[in-house]
C-alpha positions in Angstrom: -56.9 -42.9 -59.9 -58.0 -44.3 -56.5 -56.2 -47.1 -54.8 -57.7 -50.3 -53.5 -57.9 -49.5 -49.8 -57.5 -53.0 -48.4 -54.5 -54.0 -50.6 -52.7 -50.7 -50.1 -53.1 -50.9 -46.3 -51.8 -54.5 -46.4 -48.7 -53.6 -48.4 -48.1 -50.5 -46.3 -48.3 -52.7 -43.2 -45.7 -55.0 -44.6 -43.5 -51.9 -45.3 -43.8 -50.7 -41.7 -43.1 -54.1 -40.3 -39.9 -54.5 -42.2 -38.6 -51.0 -41.9 -36.0 -52.0 -39.2 -34.4 -54.4 -41.7 -33.9 -51.7 -44.2 -31.8 -49.4 -42.1 -28.2 -50.0 -41.1 -25.4 -47.7 -40.2 -22.3 -49.8 -41.3 -21.7 -49.1 -45.0 -18.7 -51.1 -46.3 -16.6 -49.7 -49.1 -18.4 -50.2 -52.4 -16.7 -52.2 -55.1 -17.6 -50.5 -58.4 -18.2 -53.1 -61.1 -16.6 -52.9 -64.5 -18.8 -51.0 -66.9 -21.6 -53.0 -68.5 -21.3 -53.3 -72.3 -22.7 -50.7 -74.6 -23.5 -50.7 -78.3 -23.2 -47.6 -80.4 -23.3 -48.9 -84.0 -26.7 -48.7 -85.7 -27.6 -52.2 -86.8 -30.7 -51.4 -88.9 -32.8 -48.3 -89.8 -34.9 -48.5 -86.7 -36.6 -45.2 -86.0 -37.3 -45.5 -82.2 -37.8 -47.8 -79.2 -41.2 -47.5 -77.5 -41.7 -49.2 -74.2 -44.8 -50.2 -72.1 -45.2 -52.1 -68.9 -44.1 -52.1 -65.3 -41.0 -51.5 -63.1 -38.9 -53.8 -65.3 -39.0 -51.2 -68.0 -39.9 -47.9 -66.1 -37.0 -45.5 -66.3 -38.8 -42.9 -64.0 -42.4 -42.2 -65.0 -43.4 -42.8 -61.4 -41.3 -39.8 -60.4 -44.3 -37.8 -61.8 -47.1 -39.9 -60.2 -48.5 -39.6 -56.7 -47.5 -43.1 -55.5 -45.2 -44.7 -53.0 -43.8 -46.9 -55.8 -40.9 -44.6 -56.4 -37.1 -45.0 -56.4 -35.7 -41.6 -57.5 -33.3 -41.7 -54.5 -30.1 -43.6 -53.6 -29.0 -46.3 -53.5 -31.0 -46.8 -56.7 -28.9 -45.7 -59.7 -25.7 -46.5 -57.8 -24.0 -47.8 -61.0 -25.9 -45.6 -63.4 -24.0 -42.8 -65.2 -22.8 -40.3 -62.5 -24.7 -42.5 -59.9 -27.9 -40.7 -60.7 -31.1 -42.3 -59.2 -33.3 -41.8 -62.3 -36.3 -43.7 -61.1 -35.2 -47.1 -62.5 -35.7 -49.9 -60.0 -32.2 -51.0 -60.4 -28.6 -50.1 -59.6 -28.0 -49.2 -63.3 -29.5 -49.8 -66.7 -32.5 -51.9 -67.7 -32.8 -54.4 -70.6 -34.6 -51.8 -72.7 -31.7 -49.4 -72.3 -29.4 -52.2 -73.6 -31.8 -52.9 -76.5 -32.0 -49.2 -77.4 -28.2 -48.9 -77.5 -27.8 -52.2 -79.5 -30.3 -51.2 -82.2 -28.6 -47.8 -82.5 -31.4 -45.4 -81.4 -30.2 -44.2 -78.0 -28.1 -45.1 -75.0 -30.8 -44.9 -72.4 -34.5 -44.9 -72.8 -36.1 -41.9 -70.9 -39.4 -41.6 -69.2 -42.2 -40.1 -71.4 -43.4 -38.0 -68.5 -40.1 -36.3 -68.0 -41.0 -32.6 -68.8 -37.5 -31.9 -70.0 -37.5 -34.1 -73.0 -37.0 -32.4 -76.4 -38.3 -33.5 -79.7 -35.1 -35.4 -80.6 -35.3 -37.5 -77.4 -39.0 -38.1 -78.0 -38.5 -39.2 -81.6 -35.8 -41.7 -80.9 -37.9 -43.4 -78.2 -39.4 -43.2 -74.7 -40.9 -45.5 -72.1 -44.5 -45.1 -71.0 -44.1 -47.9 -68.4 -45.0 -47.5 -64.7 -43.7 -49.5 -61.8 -46.4 -51.4 -60.1 -48.6 -51.7 -63.2 -50.1 -54.8 -64.8 -52.5 -56.1 -67.3 -55.2 -56.8 -64.7 -57.1 -53.4 -64.2 -57.0 -54.0 -60.4 -53.2 -54.2 -60.2 -52.3 -50.6 -60.9 -54.9 -49.3 -58.4 -53.0 -51.1 -55.6 -50.1 -48.5 -55.8 -52.0 -45.8 -57.6 -49.8 -46.0 -60.7 -50.3 -45.7 -64.5 -52.5 -48.4 -65.9 -51.9 -50.0 -69.3 -54.8 -48.2 -71.1 -53.4 -44.9 -69.9 -50.0 -45.9 -71.2 -51.7 -46.5 -74.6 -53.4 -43.1 -74.4 -50.0 -41.5 -73.7 -48.7 -43.2 -76.8 -51.5 -41.6 -78.8 -50.5 -38.2 -77.3 -46.9 -39.0 -78.3 -48.0 -39.6 -81.9 -49.8 -36.2 -81.9 -46.7 -34.5 -80.7 -44.7 -36.0 -83.5 -47.3 -35.2 -86.1 -47.2 -31.6 -85.1 -43.4 -31.5 -85.7 -43.0 -33.7 -88.8 -46.5 -34.2 -90.3 -48.8 -37.1 -90.4 -47.2 -39.1 -93.2 -43.7 -39.0 -91.7 -45.1 -39.7 -88.2 -46.9 -42.9 -89.4 -43.7 -44.1 -91.2 -41.7 -43.3 -88.0 -44.1 -45.5 -85.9 -44.0 -48.3 -88.5 -40.2 -48.4 -88.2 -40.1 -48.4 -84.4 -39.5 -51.4 -82.1 -42.2 -51.8 -79.4 -41.3 -53.5 -76.1 -44.0 -54.7 -73.7 -43.0 -56.1 -70.3 -45.5 -56.6 -67.5 -47.4 -59.3 -65.6 -45.3 -60.1 -62.6 -47.2 -57.6 -60.4 -50.5 -59.2 -61.5 -49.5 -62.4 -59.8 -47.1 -61.4 -57.0 -48.7 -58.2 -55.7 -52.2 -58.9 -56.8 -53.4 -62.5 -57.1 -51.2 -64.2 -54.5 -51.1 -61.3 -52.0 -54.6 -59.8 -52.1 -57.6 -62.1 -51.8 -59.9 -60.2 -54.2 -59.0 -62.1 -57.4 -58.6 -65.5 -55.8 -62.3 -65.3 -54.7 -63.3 -64.9 -58.4 -60.6 -66.8 -60.4 -58.8 -70.1 -60.3 -55.2 -69.7 -61.2 -55.8 -71.1 -64.6 -58.7 -68.7 -65.2 -56.7 -65.8 -63.9 -53.8 -66.6 -66.3 -56.3 -66.5 -69.2 -57.8 -63.2 -67.9 -54.4 -61.5 -67.7 -53.5 -62.8 -71.2 -56.8 -61.6 -72.6 -56.1 -58.1 -71.3 -52.6 -58.3 -72.8 -54.0 -59.3 -76.2 -56.4 -56.4 -76.1 -53.5 -54.0 -75.4 -51.4 -55.4 -78.3 -54.4 -55.0 -80.6 -54.5 -51.4 -79.4 -50.9 -50.9 -80.3 -51.4 -52.4 -83.7 -54.4 -50.1 -84.3 -52.1 -47.2 -83.6 -49.5 -48.3 -86.2 -47.2 -50.6 -84.2 -45.8 -53.3 -86.5 -42.8 -54.8 -84.7 -43.9 -55.8 -81.2 -42.0 -57.7 -78.5 -43.7 -59.2 -75.5 -41.8 -60.5 -72.5 -42.9 -63.5 -70.5 -42.8 -63.9 -66.8 -39.6 -64.7 -64.9 -39.4 -67.5 -62.4 -41.5 -65.6 -59.9 -40.9 -68.3 -57.2 -37.3 -67.2 -57.1 -37.9 -63.5 -56.3 -36.6 -62.8 -52.8 -39.8 -61.1 -51.8 -41.8 -64.2 -52.8 -39.5 -66.4 -50.8 -39.9 -64.1 -47.8 -43.7 -63.9 -47.9 -44.5 -67.4 -48.9 -41.8 -69.8 -47.8 -42.3 -71.9 -44.6 -38.6 -71.5 -43.9 -38.0 -67.8 -44.8 -34.7 -67.5 -42.9 -33.3 -71.0 -42.9 -34.0 -72.2 -46.4 -34.3 -69.6 -49.1 -34.8 -71.9 -52.1 -37.1 -70.9 -55.0 -40.7 -71.9 -54.4 -41.5 -74.2 -57.3 -45.3 -73.8 -57.2 -45.0 -70.1 -57.9 -42.5 -70.6 -60.7 -44.8 -73.3 -62.3 -47.5 -70.6 -62.5 -45.1 -68.5 -64.6 -44.2 -71.5 -66.8 -47.8 -72.2 -67.6 -48.6 -68.6 -68.1 -45.7 -68.3 -70.6 -46.9 -71.4 -72.4 -50.4 -69.9 -72.9 -48.9 -66.6 -73.8 -46.7 -67.9 -76.5 -49.7 -69.8 -78.1 -51.8 -66.7 -78.1 -49.0 -64.6 -79.5 -48.5 -67.1 -82.3 -52.2 -67.0 -83.2 -52.1 -63.2 -83.3 -49.0 -63.3 -85.5 -50.8 -65.6 -87.9 -53.7 -63.3 -88.1 -51.6 -60.2 -88.7 -48.7 -61.4 -90.7 -50.3 -60.7 -94.0 -50.3 -57.0 -93.3 -46.6 -56.8 -92.3 -46.9 -57.2 -88.5 -44.4 -59.2 -86.5 -45.0 -60.2 -82.8 -42.0 -61.7 -80.9 -42.0 -63.5 -77.6 -39.1 -62.6 -75.3 -38.2 -65.4 -72.9 -37.3 -64.0 -69.5 -37.9 -67.2 -67.6 -35.2 -69.6 -68.8 -32.3 -67.1 -68.7 -33.1 -66.0 -65.2 -33.7 -69.6 -64.1 -30.2 -70.5 -65.4 -28.6 -67.4 -63.8 -30.1 -68.4 -60.4 -29.5 -72.1 -60.5 -26.0 -71.9 -62.1 -25.0 -68.5 -60.6 -21.3 -69.2 -60.1 -21.0 -69.7 -63.9 -22.0 -66.0 -64.3 -19.9 -64.7 -61.3 -22.8 -64.2 -58.9 -22.5 -65.1 -55.2 -26.0 -64.3 -53.9 -29.3 -65.3 -55.5 -31.9 -65.4 -52.8 -31.7 -61.9 -51.4 -31.2 -58.4 -52.8 -28.2 -56.1 -52.4 -30.2 -53.4 -50.6 -31.0 -53.8 -46.8 -31.6 -57.3 -45.7 -32.5 -58.1 -49.3 -35.6 -60.0 -48.1 -38.4 -57.4 -48.6 -36.9 -54.0 -49.3 -38.0 -52.2 -52.4 -38.9 -48.7 -53.2 -39.1 -46.5 -50.1 -37.6 -49.3 -47.9 -34.5 -49.3 -50.1 -33.4 -45.8 -49.3 -30.3 -43.7 -48.5 -30.1 -45.1 -45.0 -30.2 -48.7 -46.1 -27.3 -51.1 -46.0 -25.9 -51.7 -49.5 -23.9 -54.8 -50.4 -20.2 -54.0 -51.2 -20.3 -55.5 -54.7 -23.6 -55.1 -56.7 -22.2 -57.4 -59.4 -22.2 -60.3 -57.0 -26.0 -60.1 -56.6 -28.6 -61.3 -59.0 -31.1 -59.0 -57.4 -30.5 -55.3 -56.4 -33.6 -55.1 -54.2 -36.1 -57.8 -53.2 -37.9 -57.8 -56.5 -35.7 -56.3 -59.2 -32.6 -57.7 -60.9 -29.3 -56.0 -60.8 -27.8 -54.3 -63.9 -25.5 -57.2 -64.4 -28.4 -59.7 -64.4 -30.3 -57.5 -66.8 -27.3 -57.3 -69.1 -27.0 -61.1 -69.2 -30.7 -61.4 -70.0 -30.2 -58.9 -72.8 -27.3 -61.0 -74.2 -29.6 -64.1 -74.3 -32.2 -62.0 -76.2 -29.8 -60.8 -78.9 -30.7 -63.5 -81.4 -34.4 -62.6 -81.1 -33.5 -58.9 -81.5 -31.4 -59.7 -84.6 -34.4 -61.5 -86.0 -36.6 -58.4 -85.4 -34.0 -56.2 -87.2 -34.1 -58.5 -90.2 -37.6 -57.4 -90.9 -36.7 -53.7 -91.3 
């Protein structure tokens, strides 16, 4: 997969410019947070959790891809079991890990490309997601990561692996009884549309929203064609509140780090269109047993950020790693400053939420997850 030379160079330039901010020798004593909740009891006979998307749900597939969008090094994984940097863009677990635990299939969802996975791990669920990916075909080329069509092809490969072990009929039933999670789109807007001029020359923001959703719908149709029957699709978070967006687009980057409403409004409108399209797809597929669920990521994160003290957070506009303004991936590294208490930060790096923020999001999604389970 070849990257887009202009966009890659632009992002690499930003990385180089901000490297001084990501290194610091003083390292205060870390305050280990209390363990985030786990769920072990099986709620319903779900066979597996199967995940697609970007860094919000990538547990380490990019470890096996030739890309700079990696995080298989400290301080990532700081609060994960044994402080292992798995490749999750977080200090700990992701929402899909909490979902997998809650529905009773596995404690942590592994990366499909991990060569050490056995058939038991494969059968109970994996993630095909790739950090830096998106529904716009241009987006994954920026970081040379796994595009969405390739993730779908990996799923077909996964099905063949299961069929070889348990037979076609059992494999098809296994897929039918799985929960599918799809989470992507932020990179399409933050890394692609608003940062690189290519798409803005062709699309208005409204047209681009429809373009992204059209590609998303095509992907969901592809999942359905391969046997998926319980599909969840996450909307966009308030992207104007991401520390990296504030840094790059605020006129007062250092003195006034409030959310930028015009960017978050784009997410609100995208989510509105997305819900309408998902409802239409659900109406067309309901008669054959399919269920498509929208997962609201916007409102929970908006509330967490704007009423942060209620949830025990102290910092909402910068990440825990480095300056917190632009560091992510290679800029958040073993030499970076790390905040003394990760649970006090909504964001771990300049883009990705902390484990505590992900867990709160999961808690708000539990009623929807319970609704999904009622169809098994």
